[in-house]
C-alpha positions in Angstrom: 77.2 80.1 100.9 75.6 79.8 97.3 76.8 78.2 93.9 75.6 79.6 90.5 75.6 77.2 87.5 79.4 78.1 86.7 80.1 77.1 90.0 81.3 80.7 91.4 80.8 80.9 95.2 78.7 83.6 96.5 79.6 84.8 100.4 76.2 85.6 101.4 76.8 85.3 105.4 80.3 85.4 107.3 80.1 85.8 110.8 76.2 84.9 111.9 77.0 85.1 115.6 78.9 88.2 115.2 76.2 89.9 114.0 77.4 90.9 110.9 75.4 88.8 108.4 74.6 90.8 105.1 71.8 90.3 102.8 70.2 93.0 100.4 67.1 93.2 102.1 68.0 93.9 105.6 70.3 96.6 107.2 72.9 95.5 109.6 75.5 97.5 112.1 78.7 96.1 110.3 78.3 96.0 106.5 80.5 93.2 105.0 81.1 95.0 101.8 83.6 92.4 100.5 84.6 88.6 101.9 86.5 86.2 100.9 85.7 82.4 100.5 87.7 80.0 102.9 91.6 80.5 102.1 91.9 83.3 99.0 94.2 82.5 96.2 97.9 84.8 95.9 97.9 84.9 92.4 99.2 88.4 91.2 96.2 88.5 88.4 92.8 86.8 88.1 92.1 87.7 91.8 89.1 85.4 92.9 87.6 87.8 95.8 83.6 87.3 96.0 81.4 90.4 96.6 78.6 90.6 99.0 77.8 93.9 97.0 75.4 96.8 98.8 73.9 99.3 97.0 75.6 102.5 98.1 72.3 104.3 98.9 71.6 101.5 101.4 74.5 102.1 103.3 73.6 105.3 105.3 75.4 108.2 106.1 79.3 107.0 107.2 79.9 110.7 108.8 83.0 110.3 110.6 84.0 106.5 109.9 87.4 107.6 108.1 89.5 105.5 110.0 90.6 102.2 108.5 92.3 99.3 109.9 94.0 97.4 107.6 95.7 93.8 108.2 97.4 91.1 106.2 95.9 88.0 106.4 98.3 85.0 108.0 100.7 87.4 107.1 104.4 85.0 106.9 102.1 81.8 105.8 100.9 83.9 103.1 104.1 84.9 101.9 105.4 81.6 102.0 102.6 80.5 99.6 103.2 83.8 97.1 107.1 82.8 97.0 105.9 79.1 96.4 103.1 77.7 94.5 103.2 74.5 95.4 102.2 75.5 99.1 99.1 77.0 97.9 95.9 75.3 99.1 98.2 73.6 101.7 98.1 73.5 105.4 101.9 74.8 106.1 103.5 76.6 109.3 106.5 78.7 109.5 108.9 77.0 112.1 109.9 73.9 113.3 110.1 73.2 116.9 108.0 75.8 117.1 104.7 77.2 115.2 105.7 80.7 114.4 102.8 81.2 112.1 100.2 79.0 110.6 98.1 79.4 107.0 94.2 79.4 107.5 94.8 75.9 105.8 96.0 74.7 108.9 94.2 76.9 111.5 91.2 74.7 110.4 92.9 71.6 112.1 93.4 73.7 115.4 97.1 74.5 114.8 98.1 78.1 115.9 101.7 80.0 116.4 103.2 79.2 119.6 102.2 75.4 119.2 105.3 73.2 119.4 105.9 71.5 116.4 105.3 68.2 117.7 101.7 69.0 118.8 101.1 70.7 115.4 101.4 67.5 113.5 99.5 65.4 115.9 97.1 67.7 114.6 97.7 67.4 111.3 99.5 64.8 110.0 99.7 66.4 106.5 101.6 69.7 107.9 104.0 71.2 105.9 106.7 73.4 107.4 108.8 75.8 106.2 111.8 77.8 107.3 111.0 80.8 106.8 111.9 83.7 104.2 112.5 87.1 106.8 114.1 89.1 104.4 111.1 88.6 102.1 108.7 89.6 104.8 110.2 93.1 105.1 110.3 93.8 101.8 106.8 93.0 101.1 105.4 94.4 104.5 107.0 97.6 103.6 105.3 97.4 99.6 102.0 97.4 101.7 102.6 100.3 103.8 103.7 101.8 100.2 100.6 101.5 99.1 98.8 102.8 101.6 101.0 105.6 101.7 99.9 106.4 98.3 96.1 107.2 99.7 97.1 109.2 102.9 100.5 110.2 104.3 98.6 109.6 107.4 99.5 106.1 108.3 100.2 104.5 111.6 102.2 101.4 111.5 101.4 98.9 114.3 103.6 95.9 113.1 104.8 94.5 109.7 101.7 93.7 108.8 98.9 95.8 110.1 98.3 99.8 110.2 95.9 102.3 110.9 95.0 105.2 108.2 93.3 108.4 108.5 91.5 109.1 104.9 89.2 112.1 106.0 91.7 114.1 103.8 91.5 111.9 100.7 87.9 111.7 100.1 88.0 114.2 97.2 90.7 112.5 95.5 89.8 108.9 96.0 86.4 108.8 96.7 84.1 107.3 100.2 86.4 105.8 102.8 84.9 102.3 101.5 85.9 103.1 97.9 89.3 103.7 99.5 89.1 100.7 101.5 88.3 98.8 98.5 91.0 100.1 96.0 93.5 99.3 99.0 92.5 96.1 98.8 92.7 95.4 94.9 95.9 97.3 94.7 97.5 95.2 97.4 95.8 91.6 95.9 97.2 92.8 92.2 100.5 94.1 92.6 101.9 92.5 95.8 99.9 89.3 95.6 98.5 89.0 99.3 95.4 89.4 100.8 94.3 92.2 103.3 91.7 92.8 105.5 90.4 95.9 106.1 88.0 97.5 108.7 86.4 101.0 108.4 85.3 102.9 111.5 85.0 106.0 113.3 87.5 105.0 116.1 91.0 103.0 116.2 89.3 100.7 118.3 86.3 100.1 116.1 87.9 100.0 113.0 90.5 97.1 114.3 87.7 95.0 115.6 86.0 95.5 112.4 89.0 94.1 110.6 89.4 91.1 112.7 85.5 90.4 112.0 86.2 91.0 108.3 89.1 88.3 108.0 89.9 86.6 106.0 89.6 88.7 103.0 87.0 90.6 103.8 85.8 94.2 104.3 83.8 95.7 107.4 82.6 98.8 107.5 80.5 100.2 110.5 78.4 103.3 110.2 78.5 105.5 112.9 74.8 105.2 114.1 75.1 101.7 114.6 78.7 101.2 116.6 76.7 99.9 120.0 74.8 97.6 117.8 78.0 96.7 116.0 79.5 95.8 119.1 76.9 94.4 121.4 77.0 90.6 120.1 80.8 90.5 119.6 83.0 88.3 121.7 85.1 90.4 124.7 88.0 88.6 123.4 87.7 91.1 120.2 88.6 93.7 122.6 92.2 95.3 121.9 94.4 94.0 124.4 92.2 91.4 126.2 94.1 88.5 126.3 93.6 84.9 127.7 94.0 85.4 131.5 91.6 88.8 131.5 89.3 87.0 129.2 89.1 84.2 131.7 88.2 86.4 134.8 85.7 88.0 132.8 84.2 84.6 131.9 84.2 83.3 135.5 81.8 86.5 136.2 79.6 85.5 133.2 80.6 88.1 130.6 81.0 87.1 127.6 80.1 89.6 125.1 80.9 93.2 124.5 77.7 94.1 125.2 77.4 92.6 128.5 80.7 93.9 129.2 79.5 97.6 128.4 76.9 96.7 131.0 78.8 96.1 133.6 79.4 98.4 136.3 82.4 99.8 136.3 83.5 98.9 140.1 82.8 95.4 139.2 85.0 95.5 136.4 88.0 97.3 138.7 87.2 95.2 141.3 87.8 91.9 138.6 90.8 93.6 136.5 92.4 96.1 138.8 91.2 100.1 138.4 93.5 101.3 135.0 92.5 98.1 133.0 89.1 97.9 134.1 88.6 101.5 132.9 90.5 101.4 129.7 88.7 98.1 128.9 85.2 99.7 129.9 85.9 102.9 128.0 86.6 100.4 125.0 83.2 98.5 125.5 81.3 101.6 124.8 83.9 102.6 121.8 84.9 105.8 123.6 88.8 106.0 121.9 89.9 109.7 121.3 93.1 108.7 120.0 93.8 110.0 116.3 96.3 108.1 113.8 99.9 108.7 114.8 102.3 109.0 111.7 105.6 109.5 113.8 105.4 107.6 117.0 108.5 107.5 119.5 107.6 104.0 121.4 107.3 104.7 124.9 109.1 101.3 126.2 111.0 98.6 124.6 110.7 95.1 125.8 111.2 91.4 124.9 109.1 88.0 126.6 109.8 84.2 126.6 107.3 81.7 126.8 108.7 79.0 129.1 106.3 76.0 128.9 105.9 75.0 133.0 109.2 75.1 134.7 110.6 75.5 138.1 111.7 78.7 138.7 115.3 77.7 139.5 118.4 79.7 139.2 119.8 78.1 136.0 116.5 79.2 134.2 116.0 82.5 135.5 119.3 84.2 134.9 119.9 83.0 131.4 116.5 83.5 130.4 116.6 87.2 131.7 120.2 87.6 130.2 118.9 86.6 126.7 115.7 89.0 127.2 118.0 91.7 128.5 120.4 91.3 125.4 117.5 91.8 122.8 116.3 94.9 124.7 119.5 96.8 125.2 120.4 95.6 121.6 117.4 97.6 120.5 117.9 100.2 122.5 121.2 100.8 121.5 120.4 100.4 117.9 118.3 103.5 118.4 120.8 105.6 120.7 118.4 105.6 123.5 118.7 104.1 127.3 115.7 104.0 129.9 115.8 104.6 133.5 112.6 102.2 135.0 113.1 98.7 134.4 110.0 96.3 134.8 110.0 92.7 134.5 106.9 90.2 134.8 106.5 86.6 136.0 103.9 84.3 134.7 102.5 81.8 137.1 101.2 78.4 135.8 97.7 79.5 136.4 98.5 82.3 134.0 98.2 84.9 136.7 101.3 87.5 136.0 103.0 89.7 138.3 105.4 92.7 137.9 107.9 94.4 139.4 109.5 97.5 138.5 112.6 99.8 139.7 113.8 103.5 138.8 117.4 103.8 138.6 118.7 107.5 138.9 120.7 107.5 135.4 119.3 106.0 132.2 121.0 102.6 131.3 120.8 100.2 128.0 123.8 97.8 129.3 122.9 94.0 128.7 124.4 93.1 132.0 123.3 96.2 134.1 119.5 95.1 132.6 120.0 91.6 133.2 121.3 92.1 137.4 118.4 95.0 137.6 116.0 92.0 136.2 117.3 89.2 138.5 116.7 91.6 141.5 113.5 92.0 140.3 112.2 88.3 139.4 113.6 87.0 142.6 111.6 90.0 144.7 108.5 88.8 142.6 109.2 84.9 143.2 109.7 85.6 147.2 106.7 87.7 147.6 104.6 84.1 146.5 106.4 81.2 147.8 103.3 79.1 147.1 104.1 79.7 143.2 106.2 76.5 142.3 106.3 77.1 138.5 106.5 79.9 135.8 105.5 80.2 132.6 106.8 83.2 131.3 109.0 85.8 132.0 109.4 89.5 130.3 111.6 92.4 130.6 110.7 96.5 129.5 112.6 99.5 129.7 110.9 102.7 129.9 111.5 106.4 130.7 113.4 106.5 127.7 116.1 109.1 126.9 118.5 109.9 124.2 121.9 108.3 124.3 124.3 109.4 121.8 127.6 109.2 124.0 129.1 108.0 127.1 129.2 110.5 129.6 131.9 109.9 132.3 131.4 110.2 136.0 133.6 111.5 138.6 134.4 109.3 140.9 132.9 110.7 144.1 131.8 107.6 146.0 130.1 106.3 143.1 133.1 104.3 141.5 132.1 100.8 142.6 128.3 101.5 141.3 128.7 99.1 138.6 125.0 100.1 137.4 125.9 103.1 136.5 127.1 103.8 132.8 129.8 106.6 133.9 131.8 104.5 136.3 134.8 102.8 135.3 132.9 98.9 135.7 130.0 100.8 134.0 132.3 102.5 131.2 133.8 99.2 130.6 129.9 97.7 130.1 129.4 100.3 127.6 131.9 99.5 125.3 131.9 95.5 125.5 127.8 96.2 124.6 129.2 98.4 121.5 131.7 95.9 120.7 129.6 92.9 120.3 127.2 95.3 118.3 129.4 96.0 115.9 130.3 91.9 115.5 126.8 91.4 115.0 126.4 94.0 112.3 129.2 92.7 110.4 128.7 89.0 110.5 124.9 88.4 111.9 123.9 87.7 115.8 125.1 84.2 116.4 129.0 85.6 115.9 129.1 86.7 119.4 127.7 86.1 122.3 126.9 85.9 125.7 127.7 82.8 127.8 124.5 82.4 129.8 122.9 82.9 126.3 124.8 80.9 124.3 124.2 77.8 126.3 120.7 78.3 127.3 117.5 77.0 125.2 115.7 80.3 125.7 116.1 81.2 122.2 114.2 78.6 120.2 112.3 80.9 118.2 114.8 82.3 115.7 116.4 85.6 115.7 115.4 86.6 112.7 111.7 85.7 113.4 112.3 87.8 116.8 114.1 90.7 115.0 111.4 91.0 112.7 109.0 91.2 115.2 110.6 93.3 117.5 111.6 96.1 114.9 107.8 97.1 114.5 106.5 96.3 117.8 104.2 99.3 119.7 104.5 99.8 122.9 102.5 97.8 125.8 99.0 98.9 125.7 97.9 98.9 129.6 94.9 97.5 128.6 97.1 94.2 127.8 97.6 94.1 131.6 97.2 90.9 133.3 96.2 89.3 129.8 
């Protein structure tokens, strides 16, 4: 990073070990076209975005590199700094007892999402906590998506703060993909006041990796003929869906970079990670990703999870936690008038190893108590299969094989009258009615107006409901690659 006589800093090299260093005199696989310096300002005008300019003639042919991945930087914290100018340039965290999101200034001290507030304050004594403006998060996130749609209708929203764009059909109107990416970044900064990083590549996976390399407030373009060269030195943790458990297993096998992963035998990866996950990760490591940008994606599943710390799996912990998670899942299913036949639970142990159990029922369900009962039975089975495990750190519940459920279909009492898990029986119908009454009360008076007893008196919901609802509203179905990670 250099400074000229006027004090303006020019970001010449941003990644080093990631293989994306840029100089005019040399070509590299990943083109850092624009890169912010440190934590960018969030002014609506007077944008101070530093440029690593490269002559367009030196970029080679982008060919089929028409997929963009745009990701707002430290979104929740950036919104707070936008709303309150006094917070700009200061280490802040959204939350209180738990850090929900941290600004880049706070991250330099090691503060990150999911960390306890106590630990965050120990790492950063000057850290300032803010409660969060959840309605503003939604409003500004939607405004950014509207900017994307001004350039192309092919926008696949992954979450409140990131999306894929296919711009092949827009180049005649707005120029090359890199020019479209520049224009998007400029408009989001000027019109909304938020920084956004963008990756441009031939596949969705590679575009997402490029946007992560570009952070914060940067733009990286990966030329098709240099994809392998770009990926080779990057850490395996940048592969979409590789979590800490998967990364640890690969580390033990001395697989640290994507290049090392791509060179590993498929049989070894399947032995380390399982057949399905190993095959998925091997494909992404070689940039084999045929997925197209989808504009109307129906969720394949609905789920929720709760991090518990290290806890003994007692009934007093498990039942209220599963009821809490089932309530969240059931509420989302009912809001979309859907139900599901397959219920899956995930239990993570103290060593970060996870196990899953699932059951497929004859009739699709969405009732909170029914989901709670099925999930409790599945977790009990998982724990019984691992009697050596004495602590758990996470529980998760998901429902898949979704079908439409616009109304309750009553069933004739032909030997199933006491089957409380079937929605059409008397007990099932009563649960159906209770849930919808609860949903109606919450819709009018707020989620905390009424609750199930097990949930109200548990300590599971430490993360504010508004934050959970915001995150879950745009959450995509879980990728198989996430697997044990």
